[in-house]
C-alpha positions in Angstrom: -5.8 -21.4 -7.2 -8.6 -19.6 -9.0 -10.0 -16.2 -8.1 -13.3 -17.6 -6.8 -11.4 -20.0 -4.5 -9.3 -17.1 -3.3 -12.5 -15.2 -2.4 -14.0 -18.2 -0.6 -10.9 -18.8 1.5 -10.6 -15.1 2.3 -14.3 -15.0 3.4 -13.8 -18.0 5.6 -10.8 -16.3 7.2 -12.8 -13.2 7.9 -15.3 -15.2 9.9 -12.9 -15.3 12.8 -13.0 -12.4 15.4 -10.8 -9.4 14.7 -8.4 -7.8 17.2 -10.7 -4.9 18.0 -13.6 -7.2 18.9 -11.3 -9.1 21.3 -9.9 -6.0 23.0 -13.3 -4.3 23.2 -12.7 -2.0 20.2 -11.0 0.7 22.2 -9.6 2.8 19.4 -8.2 6.1 20.4 -7.1 8.0 17.3 -4.3 10.4 17.9 -4.1 11.8 14.4 -7.0 13.2 12.3 -6.9 13.9 8.6 -9.4 14.7 5.9 -8.2 12.0 3.5 -5.7 9.1 3.7 -4.3 7.1 0.8 -2.5 3.8 1.3 -1.5 1.1 -1.1 0.7 -1.9 -1.8 -0.1 -3.6 1.5 0.3 -7.1 0.0 -1.8 -9.0 2.5 -1.2 -12.7 2.0 2.6 -12.4 1.9 5.2 -12.8 4.6 6.7 -9.4 3.8 3.5 -7.5 4.7 3.9 -5.3 7.7 0.4 -5.9 9.0 1.2 -5.1 12.7 2.6 -1.7 11.7 -0.5 -1.0 9.5 -2.9 -2.0 12.3 -1.1 0.5 14.6 -1.5 3.1 11.9 -5.2 2.4 11.3 -5.9 2.5 15.1 -4.2 5.8 15.6 -5.3 7.6 12.4 -8.9 8.8 11.8 -10.1 10.3 8.5 -13.2 11.2 6.6 -12.1 9.3 3.4 -9.7 6.4 3.1 -8.4 5.3 -0.3 -7.0 1.8 -0.8 -4.9 2.4 -3.9 -4.4 -1.2 -5.1 -2.3 -4.3 -4.2 -4.1 -4.5 -0.9 -4.4 -8.3 -1.2 -1.7 -10.2 -3.1 -3.6 -12.6 -5.2 -0.5 -13.6 -7.1 1.2 -14.9 -4.0 -2.0 -16.5 -2.5 -2.4 -18.5 -5.7 1.1 -19.9 -5.3 0.9 -20.6 -1.6 -1.9 -19.7 0.9 -0.6 -17.5 3.6 -3.1 -15.6 5.8 -2.1 -15.1 9.5 -4.4 -13.5 12.0 -2.8 -10.1 11.7 -3.7 -10.0 8.0 -7.3 -10.9 8.9 -7.3 -8.1 11.6 -6.3 -5.5 8.9 -9.3 -6.4 6.8 -11.6 -6.3 9.8 -10.2 -3.0 10.8 -10.9 -1.5 7.3 -14.4 -2.9 7.5 -14.9 -1.4 10.9 -13.8 2.0 9.7 -16.4 1.8 7.0 -19.1 0.9 9.5 -18.1 3.8 11.7 -18.6 6.4 8.9 -15.3 6.6 7.1 -15.8 6.4 3.4 -13.5 3.6 2.2 -12.8 3.4 -1.5 -10.8 0.4 -2.9 -9.1 0.8 -6.3 -7.7 -2.6 -7.3 -4.2 -3.0 -8.6 -2.4 -5.7 -10.6 -1.9 -8.0 -7.6 -5.5 -7.9 -6.6 -6.9 -7.6 -10.2 -9.5 -10.3 -9.3 -11.4 -7.5 -7.6 -11.7 -5.5 -10.8 -14.7 -7.5 -11.9 -16.5 -6.1 -8.8 -16.1 -2.5 -9.8 -19.1 -0.3 -8.8 -20.0 -2.9 -6.1 -20.0 -2.4 -2.3 -18.6 -4.9 0.2 -19.3 -4.3 3.8 -19.3 -0.5 3.1 -16.1 -0.6 1.1 -16.7 0.8 -2.4 -14.8 -0.8 -5.4 -13.8 1.6 -8.2 -11.6 1.4 -11.3 -10.3 4.9 -10.6 -11.4 8.1 -8.8 -11.3 11.9 -9.0 -10.8 13.4 -5.6 -11.2 17.1 -4.8 -9.1 18.4 -2.0 -10.3 20.9 0.5 -8.6 23.7 -1.4 -10.3 22.8 -4.7 -7.6 20.7 -6.5 -8.7 17.7 -8.5 -6.6 14.6 -8.1 -6.9 11.5 -10.3 -6.5 8.3 -8.1 -5.2 5.2 -9.9 -3.0 2.3 -8.8 -0.6 2.9 -11.7 0.1 -0.6 -13.2 -1.4 0.5 -16.5 1.7 2.6 -16.9 4.1 -0.3 -16.2 5.3 -1.7 -19.5 6.3 -5.0 -18.0 2.9 -5.5 -16.5 1.2 -4.6 -19.8 3.5 -6.3 -22.3 5.3 -9.1 -20.5 3.2 -10.2 -17.5 5.1 -13.4 -17.2 8.2 -11.3 -16.5 6.4 -9.4 -13.8 5.6 -12.7 -12.1 9.2 -13.7 -12.3 10.2 -10.4 -10.8 7.6 -10.8 -8.0 9.1 -14.2 -7.0 12.5 -12.7 -7.0 11.3 -9.8 -4.8 9.8 -12.2 -2.3 13.1 -14.0 -2.1 14.9 -10.6 -1.6 12.5 -9.8 1.3 13.1 -13.1 3.0 16.9 -12.6 2.7 16.5 -9.1 4.0 14.7 -10.4 7.0 17.5 -12.8 7.9 20.1 -10.1 7.4 18.2 -7.7 9.7 17.8 -10.2 12.5 21.6 -10.5 12.5 22.0 -6.7 12.4 19.5 -6.4 15.3 21.7 -8.7 17.4 24.6 -6.5 16.6 22.7 -3.4 17.6 22.7 -2.1 14.0 19.7 -0.2 12.5 17.3 -1.6 9.9 18.8 -1.8 6.4 16.9 -2.5 3.2 18.6 -4.8 0.8 16.1 -4.1 -2.0 16.7 -0.4 -1.6 20.4 -0.9 -1.9 20.0 -3.1 -5.0 17.7 -0.6 -6.7 20.0 2.3 -6.0 22.8 0.3 -7.6 20.8 -0.7 -10.7 20.5 2.2 -13.0 17.6 0.6 -15.0 15.5 0.4 -11.8 16.1 4.1 -11.1 15.3 4.9 -14.7 12.1 2.8 -14.5 10.9 4.8 -11.5 11.5 8.1 -13.3 9.9 7.0 -16.5 6.8 5.7 -14.6 6.4 9.0 -12.7 6.6 11.1 -15.9 4.2 8.8 -17.8 1.6 9.0 -15.0 1.9 12.8 -14.7 1.6 13.1 -18.4 -1.7 11.2 -18.4 -3.0 13.3 -15.5 -2.3 16.4 -17.6 -4.3 14.9 -20.5 -7.2 14.3 -18.1 -7.2 18.0 -17.1 -6.7 17.4 -13.4 -4.2 19.2 -11.0 -2.5 16.0 -10.0 -2.4 12.2 -9.6 -2.2 9.8 -6.6 -0.9 6.3 -7.3 1.1 3.5 -5.8 2.5 0.4 -7.6 6.2 1.1 -7.6 6.7 1.1 -3.7 8.4 4.5 -3.9 6.7 7.3 -1.8 7.0 10.7 -3.5 5.3 14.1 -3.5 6.5 16.6 -6.1 5.6 18.5 -9.2 6.3 17.2 -12.7 5.8 19.8 -15.4 3.2 21.6 -13.3 1.3 18.4 -12.4 1.3 17.2 -8.8 2.6 13.7 -8.6 1.9 11.8 -5.3 2.8 8.2 -4.7 1.8 6.9 -1.3 4.5 4.2 -1.1 3.9 0.8 0.4 3.5 -1.3 3.6 6.1 -3.9 2.9 9.2 -1.8 3.5 8.5 1.9 3.5 5.5 2.1 5.8 4.2 5.3 4.2 0.8 6.9 3.5 -0.3 10.1 1.7 -2.5 12.3 3.9 -4.6 15.4 3.3 -5.0 17.9 6.1 -8.2 19.8 6.8 -6.9 22.7 4.7 -6.1 20.6 1.7 -2.3 20.4 2.3 -0.8 17.0 1.3 2.0 15.2 3.1 3.8 11.9 3.0 3.4 10.3 6.4 6.4 8.0 7.2 5.0 5.6 9.9 8.4 4.0 10.3 9.3 7.0 12.4 6.6 5.9 14.9 6.6 2.2 14.6 9.4 -0.2 15.6 9.5 -3.8 14.4 9.5 -6.0 17.5 12.8 -7.7 16.4 14.5 -4.4 16.0 13.5 -2.5 19.1 17.1 -1.6 20.1 17.8 -0.1 16.6 16.8 3.1 14.9 14.5 2.2 12.1 15.5 4.1 9.0 13.2 5.1 6.1 13.3 2.4 3.5 12.9 3.3 -0.2 10.8 1.4 -2.5 10.6 -1.7 -4.3 9.4 -2.0 -7.9 6.8 -4.8 -7.9 
C-alpha cells in the first residue's frame, strides 16, 4: 500500500465520530504539566495500547505536546490494514487538544516517515517538524528528535529493520497469549520482549550505543540535552554532561516524559495508573523497552 493510499484510508477513518464527541467531551484533567513528550504509539498495530493512551490524554493537560515519532505505523499498515475505533479516537483526541489551545508538534519517525514530506505543514492544528529545540522553564535547551537517524540498522540495512519489525510483532502476539494465561493464574503482567532483550547482550549494547551517539550529537549542537524515542526504552540521565531523555513507548512501557511548571523533567509511568482490562486482578509491572 502506497503512502497516498495510507493517508486516504486514514482520512476516511477519521471521518467517524470520536469517543469524546459521543460522551459529550467531558474531559476532566487531573494532572497538569508545562510540556509532555510521547512517542512510539504505533497506531495501526495490534500491540498499540490505545485505550491506555486515551486515558492518559484525558487526564493530562499541558501547554505543549510533542509527538516524537512512530505515532502511526505505516510499515504495518502497508502490510495489513488494522485501524480499530480506539486508534481513531486517539487521533481525534490529539486533534481536539490542538483545537483547545495545546500546541501539538509532530516529529515523524521511521515508521511514519511518509509524514516527513509534510514538514512545516499544519494539519488540524498539529504542526509537523523535522526536529525541534525546546526551551524549558528553567532555561535549558533540549533538542527533540525521534532518533532513528542514529540507528545503524535503519540507516544501513533497512530491510533488516523490517524483518526485525515483523519478528517484534510476533513476539507481542505471543506475549499477549502468555499474559492471558498468567492473568487466569492470578500472575502479574510479564514482558517477553523485555526478558529476551535483557538476555541478549547485543540488544543491551545497542541501547547503550544509541544513547551515547544521540547525546554526542546533542553536545555538537550546543544544547543542554536531547529528547528522543525510537528504542522503546524510557530513560532520564546524564551522559557526559548532556541530559539524555527517552520518553519510552505506548506498546509495552506506557511512559511519557513530562516537564513541570518549574522546568523539572520526569518520566511518567502510566502503567502505575492504568490496568489492562484482561489483567485487572494482577499487578501491572513496568515493562522495559523494545528495540524497533
